[in-house]
N, C-alpha and C positions, 0 to 999 in steps of 0.2 A: 414678210409672211413666210417666205421660204426658210428663213432662219428659224422661226418658231416651229415650223413643220419638221425641220431637221432635228431640232432638239427633242421634240416629242417622239420622233422615231428612235432616237438614241436611248431615250428613257425607257421606251417600250422594249427594246432589245435587251437592255440591262436588267429590266424586271424579269425577263424570261430566262436569263442565264441562270443555271443552277448554282447554288452555293458551293464553294470549293470543298471537296471532300477532305476529311481529316486523314493525315498520313498514318499508315499502320505503324504500330510500335516497333521500335528497333529490336530485332531478334536477339542481339547480343545484350541489350539492356534487360530484356525479359529474362534471359538466362542468368545474368548476374543477380537480378532481383530475387529470382527463385532460389538461387544458390545461397545468397546471404540469409534469407528468411529461414530456409531449411537448416542452415548451420546454427543460426540463433536458437531455434527450437531444440536442436540436438544438444547444444551446450547447456541450455536451461535444464533439460531433462537430466543430464549427467550431474549437474550441480545440486539436484534436489533429491537424490537417492536417499534411502533410509539410513545408510552408513555415513553420509556426509555430515560433518559437524557445521555448526552455525558459522564460525569464523572462516572456515574453509570455503563455504558457499559464497560468502560476501567477497572474499578475495578473488575467487574465480570470476564472479560477475564483473569485477573491476577490470578484468583482462579480456573480456569477450571481444572487444573491438578488434584487437590485433589478431586474435585467433580466427575470427570470422573472415576478415579480409585475406589473411594468409591462406586459409584453407580453401576459400573460393578461388583465389588466384591459382593455387596448385591444381584444383579440380578442373578448371577451365583452360589451363595452360597459358595464362597471361600474367601480367605484372600486377602488383598490389595497386599501383597508381591507376591502371586501367580499370580495376575493380571499383575503386573509389569514384572515378569519373563516370562510369556507367551507372553506378548506384545513385549518384546525384541526379540522374535523369529518370529515375524510376517513377512509376505511377504511385501517387500518394494514397495510402489507405489508412486512415486514422484508426488507432488501436488503443483501447482504454484498459488500464491496469489498476485494480483496486487493492490496496494493501489490507483492507479490513481491520480486524482487531490486532494486526501486527503493525499498524500505522505508527504506534508510539515509538517504535525502534528508530526509523529514519527521522522522526520528528523530535527526538530527544526526550522522550518521556522517562519517568523514573525506572531505572533498571534494578529490579529486586528491592530488598529492604522492606520495611513496614509501611503500610498505607496511612499510618498516623503516629505522631510522636506523643499523643496524649496518654497520660497514666491516670489511673483511678482505682478506687476500691469498688468492685462490683457489688451491687445491692444483693444480699443473700436472699434466696427464696425461703419463705416461711409460711406456716399455716397457723401461726400464733396470732390470730385476730383478736382484737379487743372484744371481750364478751363471748369469744368462741368456745372456751372451755367450760366445764361445769362450775369452776370457781376460780377466783384470782390466784389462789394458792397453787393451782396445778399448772399455771402458765409459766413457760420457761423464760429465763432471762435472755435478752439479746446478747449474742457473743460480741466481744470487743471488736472494733473495726480492724481489718487486716492492713498490711502494708500495701501501698499503691503498686499496681502492676501495669505493664504496658498493655494498652488496649488495641494496638495496631495489629493487623493481619498481614502476612507476607504477600508481596506482589511477585509475579513471575520475573525471572531474569530473561535476558535474550535467549540464552541457551535453553531454558525451560520452555519458553514459548515455541522455539524451533522444534524441540523434541516432541511436543504435543500437537503441533500444527498438522493439518491434513495435507495430502499431496498437492491438492489444488492451491492451498494457502502458501505452500512452499514455492510452487511454480510462480505464483503472482509476485511473491516477495523478491525472488531472484531476478525475474524479468524486470521488475520495477527498479531494482538496484542497477541492473545493466543500463536501463534507459537513462536514469538520472546521472550516470557517469559517462555516457557515450557521446562521442563526437560524430557518430554516423547518422543520428536521427534528430529530427526537430521535435521538441517536446514542450509541454507545459504542465504545471501542477495545478490541480483543482481540489483544494482541501474542502471538506465538508464537516459540519458539526458532528461531534461524537454523539451517537444516539443514546448512549447510556447517561451522560451527564449534561447533555445539551450545551456543550462547549464551556462548562464551568470548570472542569478539571477535577472537581471533587463531588462527592455525593454525601448527603446528610444521612446519618445512620445512628442507631442506638445500640450500645454494647454494654451488657451488665447494668442496665438501667441508666447509663450515661450517654447523652447525646454528643455526637462529634461529627466533624467533617473529614471524611476519609478520601484519600486519593482514588480517583475513578479506576476501577479494576480493568476497564476496557482501554482507555486512552493513556493511563498512567500519568495523568496530569497534562498531557499534550493538547487536550481539548478538541482535537480534530481527527478525522479519518482522512487518509491521503489517497488521492486518485491521480494517476499520471496518464496523460494522453500523448501519444506520439505517432509519427508516421515516417 
């Protein structure tokens, strides 16, 4: 009986003990986390300026890892290894980057060129309807068919997309390229269906009276929009 009573007393005391409090975040880890994220944002901003060319922006993004770590180490007066160790202990905050209509570039969509290889003779417009004139003698003869011509329309190149992209689109693209090539962050890609072609890669269209399947002008045949989530 005493044993049972003792066990009940111990259980009652344990139930009354407050749960252990979480330890406060390490101040050094917080400093490193803030320094790394601030430097990331600064580098992205520098790589998306109006005078920065597409290839230059992509090359810069591939080198962000080293620049971020080295700059944070210099700012805090520690080694690069200490920065990496502290960063590994950071509080994870998932961040989502959507490439939007620039998704075709990392996904390998068609870079420039025509959206169709089809050639044809466009149907000429005419008002010469049967019985439309006062008499059959006044009706004009149909012109002979012309030579087939390309019916494709030009797609944007990478450089043309970059030149016409908004500042927000450029920022998303460069940050996304940094993430996909970085060893500093944990990431995953979440492709979504292209809203223009519903993941077909082509759209049905008529040109000059001729129906054809043209490469989707949004995804350039890649079929998807790219979203990258990282922390």
